[in-house]
ROPAFI-736050 format. One record per residue (C-alpha): residue number from 1; residue in one letter; x, y, z. Coordinates in nm, 3 decimals. Example, Ala and Ser with C-alpha at 12.3 -4.5 7.8 and 13.67 -1.06 7.14 Angstrom:
! ROPAFI-736050
<i=1; aa=A; u=1.230; v=-0.450; w=0.780>
<i=2; aa=S; u=1.367; v=-0.106; w=0.714>
This chain:
! ROPAFI-736050
<i=1; aa=M; u=-1.204; v=-1.242; w=0.749>
<i=2; aa=R; u=-1.471; v=-1.230; w=0.495>
<i=3; aa=S; u=-1.568; v=-0.860; w=0.657>
<i=4; aa=T; u=-1.228; v=-0.766; w=0.620>
<i=5; aa=H; u=-1.203; v=-0.883; w=0.242>
<i=6; aa=L; u=-1.528; v=-0.710; w=0.196>
<i=7; aa=A; u=-1.405; v=-0.370; w=0.318>
<i=8; aa=C; u=-1.107; v=-0.377; w=0.111>
<i=9; aa=I; u=-1.296; v=-0.439; w=-0.193>
<i=10; aa=D; u=-1.542; v=-0.162; w=-0.079>
<i=11; aa=N; u=-1.204; v=0.069; w=-0.057>
<i=12; aa=Q; u=-1.093; v=-0.039; w=-0.398>
<i=13; aa=N; u=-1.419; v=0.038; w=-0.568>
<i=14; aa=F; u=-1.470; v=0.347; w=-0.400>
<i=15; aa=L; u=-1.093; v=0.452; w=-0.504>
<i=16; aa=F; u=-1.149; v=0.317; w=-0.843>
<i=17; aa=V; u=-1.478; v=0.523; w=-0.898>
<i=18; aa=M; u=-1.334; v=0.826; w=-0.750>
<i=19; aa=G; u=-1.008; v=0.796; w=-0.983>
<i=20; aa=K; u=-1.220; v=0.783; w=-1.283>
<i=21; aa=K; u=-1.423; v=1.093; w=-1.191>
<i=22; aa=I; u=-1.089; v=1.273; w=-1.135>
<i=23; aa=V; u=-0.917; v=1.149; w=-1.456>
<i=24; aa=M; u=-1.225; v=1.197; w=-1.674>
<i=25; aa=H; u=-1.281; v=1.582; w=-1.527>
<i=26; aa=L; u=-0.892; v=1.660; w=-1.554>
<i=27; aa=A; u=-0.912; v=1.522; w=-1.931>
<i=28; aa=A; u=-1.208; v=1.718; w=-1.979>
<i=29; aa=V; u=-1.079; v=2.073; w=-1.849>
<i=30; aa=N; u=-0.731; v=2.026; w=-2.037>
<i=31; aa=N; u=-0.927; v=1.983; w=-2.380>
<i=32; aa=Q; u=-0.792; v=1.591; w=-2.399>
<i=33; aa=D; u=-0.942; v=1.293; w=-2.576>
<i=34; aa=V; u=-1.183; v=1.194; w=-2.276>
<i=35; aa=V; u=-1.278; v=0.874; w=-2.445>
<i=36; aa=R; u=-0.913; v=0.801; w=-2.472>
<i=37; aa=V; u=-0.859; v=0.858; w=-2.122>
<i=38; aa=K; u=-1.156; v=0.651; w=-2.009>
<i=39; aa=L; u=-1.025; v=0.359; w=-2.213>
<i=40; aa=A; u=-0.690; v=0.351; w=-2.065>
<i=41; aa=Y; u=-0.805; v=0.396; w=-1.707>
<i=42; aa=E; u=-1.028; v=0.135; w=-1.734>
<i=43; aa=D; u=-0.783; v=-0.094; w=-1.883>
<i=44; aa=L; u=-0.565; v=-0.024; w=-1.587>
<i=45; aa=I; u=-0.833; v=-0.118; w=-1.336>
<i=46; aa=W; u=-0.928; v=-0.407; w=-1.522>
<i=47; aa=F; u=-0.578; v=-0.511; w=-1.494>
<i=48; aa=L; u=-0.557; v=-0.443; w=-1.147>
<i=49; aa=K; u=-0.874; v=-0.658; w=-1.093>
<i=50; aa=T; u=-0.756; v=-0.965; w=-1.300>
<i=51; aa=P; u=-0.680; v=-1.227; w=-1.023>
<i=52; aa=S; u=-0.438; v=-1.411; w=-1.259>
<i=53; aa=Y; u=-0.200; v=-1.095; w=-1.287>
<i=54; aa=Q; u=-0.176; v=-1.062; w=-0.911>
<i=55; aa=D; u=0.166; v=-1.223; w=-0.864>
<i=56; aa=S; u=0.318; v=-1.012; w=-1.168>
<i=57; aa=I; u=0.201; v=-0.683; w=-1.032>
<i=58; aa=A; u=0.337; v=-0.788; w=-0.672>
<i=59; aa=G; u=0.675; v=-0.880; w=-0.871>
<i=60; aa=E; u=0.678; v=-0.585; w=-1.075>
<i=61; aa=L; u=0.623; v=-0.353; w=-0.764>
<i=62; aa=S; u=0.877; v=-0.524; w=-0.575>
<i=63; aa=E; u=1.140; v=-0.428; w=-0.872>
<i=64; aa=A; u=1.014; v=-0.080; w=-0.855>
<i=65; aa=Y; u=1.110; v=-0.091; w=-0.461>
<i=66; aa=V; u=0.735; v=-0.071; w=-0.369>
<i=67; aa=Y; u=0.682; v=-0.364; w=-0.122>
<i=68; aa=H; u=0.319; v=-0.339; w=-0.050>
<i=69; aa=Y; u=0.068; v=-0.371; w=-0.305>
<i=70; aa=N; u=-0.188; v=-0.125; w=-0.166>
<i=71; aa=F; u=-0.314; v=0.213; w=-0.234>
<i=72; aa=V; u=-0.103; v=0.428; w=0.006>
<i=73; aa=D; u=0.242; v=0.280; w=-0.096>
<i=74; aa=V; u=0.145; v=0.251; w=-0.470>
<i=75; aa=F; u=-0.005; v=0.606; w=-0.529>
<i=76; aa=Y; u=0.207; v=0.818; w=-0.265>
<i=77; aa=E; u=0.552; v=0.589; w=-0.284>
<i=78; aa=L; u=0.583; v=0.557; w=-0.653>
<i=79; aa=L; u=0.347; v=0.786; w=-0.807>
<i=80; aa=L; u=0.312; v=1.129; w=-0.592>
<i=81; aa=F; u=0.644; v=1.144; w=-0.467>
<i=82; aa=G; u=0.872; v=0.897; w=-0.690>
<i=83; aa=Y; u=0.714; v=1.003; w=-1.043>
<i=84; aa=I; u=0.541; v=1.346; w=-1.010>
<i=85; aa=T; u=0.738; v=1.508; w=-0.732>
<i=86; aa=N; u=1.094; v=1.370; w=-0.811>
<i=87; aa=G; u=1.056; v=1.245; w=-1.192>
<i=88; aa=S; u=1.195; v=0.916; w=-1.125>
<i=89; aa=I; u=1.032; v=0.654; w=-1.339>
<i=90; aa=A; u=1.044; v=0.278; w=-1.239>
<i=91; aa=D; u=1.137; v=0.007; w=-1.485>
<i=92; aa=T; u=0.820; v=-0.124; w=-1.669>
<i=93; aa=F; u=0.728; v=-0.470; w=-1.794>
<i=94; aa=D; u=0.586; v=-0.495; w=-2.132>
<i=95; aa=G; u=0.198; v=-0.513; w=-2.057>
<i=96; aa=G; u=0.252; v=-0.463; w=-1.690>
<i=97; aa=L; u=0.088; v=-0.251; w=-1.436>
<i=98; aa=L; u=0.333; v=0.009; w=-1.455>
<i=99; aa=E; u=0.339; v=0.041; w=-1.838>
<i=100; aa=R; u=-0.024; v=0.078; w=-1.797>
<i=101; aa=L; u=-0.008; v=0.343; w=-1.526>
<i=102; aa=F; u=0.250; v=0.554; w=-1.691>
<i=103; aa=A; u=0.063; v=0.538; w=-2.034>
<i=104; aa=L; u=-0.209; v=0.681; w=-1.865>
<i=105; aa=I; u=0.000; v=0.951; w=-1.696>
<i=106; aa=S; u=0.186; v=1.035; w=-1.985>
<i=107; aa=M; u=-0.148; v=1.126; w=-2.182>
<i=108; aa=W; u=-0.067; v=1.453; w=-2.010>
<i=109; aa=N; u=0.237; v=1.700; w=-2.039>
<i=110; aa=V; u=0.258; v=1.861; w=-1.729>
<i=111; aa=D; u=0.419; v=2.156; w=-1.881>
<i=112; aa=V; u=0.153; v=2.237; w=-2.106>
<i=113; aa=W; u=-0.198; v=2.263; w=-1.938>
<i=114; aa=E; u=-0.497; v=2.446; w=-2.005>
<i=115; aa=P; u=-0.535; v=2.709; w=-1.716>
<i=116; aa=A; u=-0.828; v=2.528; w=-1.549>
<i=117; aa=A; u=-0.663; v=2.200; w=-1.572>
<i=118; aa=K; u=-0.344; v=2.341; w=-1.404>
<i=119; aa=I; u=-0.553; v=2.484; w=-1.098>
<i=120; aa=Y; u=-0.742; v=2.148; w=-1.105>
<i=121; aa=F; u=-0.425; v=1.978; w=-1.085>
<i=122; aa=T; u=-0.265; v=2.172; w=-0.822>
<i=123; aa=V; u=-0.563; v=2.162; w=-0.595>
<i=124; aa=L; u=-0.557; v=1.775; w=-0.659>
<i=125; aa=I; u=-0.204; v=1.760; w=-0.539>
<i=126; aa=D; u=-0.256; v=1.972; w=-0.270>
<i=127; aa=Q; u=-0.551; v=1.743; w=-0.154>
<i=128; aa=L; u=-0.361; v=1.434; w=-0.185>
<i=129; aa=T; u=-0.083; v=1.559; w=0.028>
<i=130; aa=D; u=-0.327; v=1.636; w=0.304>
<i=131; aa=L; u=-0.464; v=1.298; w=0.281>
<i=132; aa=A; u=-0.127; v=1.152; w=0.337>
<i=133; aa=E; u=-0.053; v=1.375; w=0.627>
<i=134; aa=V; u=-0.408; v=1.224; w=0.773>
<i=135; aa=L; u=-0.294; v=0.861; w=0.683>
<i=136; aa=F; u=0.037; v=0.887; w=0.800>
<i=137; aa=T; u=-0.017; v=1.079; w=1.140>
<i=138; aa=Q; u=-0.201; v=0.808; w=1.293>
<i=139; aa=P; u=-0.104; v=0.636; w=1.574>
<i=140; aa=P; u=0.156; v=0.347; w=1.511>
<i=141; aa=E; u=-0.080; v=0.083; w=1.669>
<i=142; aa=F; u=-0.349; v=0.168; w=1.385>
<i=143; aa=Y; u=-0.125; v=-0.016; w=1.136>
<i=144; aa=Y; u=-0.038; v=-0.315; w=1.373>
<i=145; aa=E; u=-0.312; v=-0.546; w=1.279>
<i=146; aa=P; u=-0.337; v=-0.554; w=0.882>
<i=147; aa=A; u=-0.625; v=-0.742; w=0.894>
<i=148; aa=A; u=-0.832; v=-0.465; w=1.004>
<i=149; aa=L; u=-0.655; v=-0.195; w=0.860>
<i=150; aa=A; u=-0.893; v=-0.158; w=0.579>
<i=151; aa=T; u=-1.190; v=-0.149; w=0.809>
<i=152; aa=T; u=-1.022; v=0.122; w=1.005>
<i=153; aa=L; u=-0.907; v=0.335; w=0.726>
<i=154; aa=R; u=-1.236; v=0.325; w=0.531>
<i=155; aa=P; u=-1.395; v=0.621; w=0.721>
<i=156; aa=L; u=-1.099; v=0.859; w=0.705>
<i=157; aa=L; u=-1.043; v=0.770; w=0.340>
<i=158; aa=R; u=-1.396; v=0.815; w=0.231>
<i=159; aa=Q; u=-1.425; v=1.137; w=0.481>
<i=160; aa=H; u=-1.137; v=1.304; w=0.287>
<i=161; aa=V; u=-1.177; v=1.191; w=-0.043>
<i=162; aa=Q; u=-1.513; v=1.308; w=-0.041>
<i=163; aa=K; u=-1.423; v=1.629; w=0.097>
<i=164; aa=M; u=-1.146; v=1.661; w=-0.187>
<i=165; aa=M; u=-1.417; v=1.558; w=-0.439>
<i=166; aa=D; u=-1.651; v=1.822; w=-0.315>
<i=167; aa=I; u=-1.344; v=2.074; w=-0.351>
<i=168; aa=L; u=-1.239; v=1.971; w=-0.719>
<i=169; aa=E; u=-1.619; v=1.968; w=-0.826>
<i=170; aa=K; u=-1.635; v=2.345; w=-0.751>
<i=171; aa=L; u=-1.328; v=2.433; w=-0.925>
């Protein structure tokens, strides 16, 4: 059980670091206040990592119809497919996860992009869609044992995210 927990923490830290690189680069190529974006991202990650907020985060996500507090459900269901693709915004709680998340996202006006930022964002969305296809086309038995899921997904996630970062860094 401890190795599964450590694998989960390792996956989270990996995603947090890669996410920070992505938002910092996106802010830079869009001529935004990189320090402000960095502080908002770090505040969001601090909130996610703080044990005393875990129950309120789970409750807030449940209110937004996201029933599993994990990267795939929060990122893909709530953000990519819900907010970015369909423009639906879940209700937020004052000082909660979604308020912080949408504050970070709202730093970008998706209708006003620098050309380099528009290309970066388009490639990013394409790569994240490819990652979703990889994750969602695994055999069903892959998901039967939640305790082993983090360990099983780690190589897929790392491989695809590293490939994505390599592509993004070349833009």
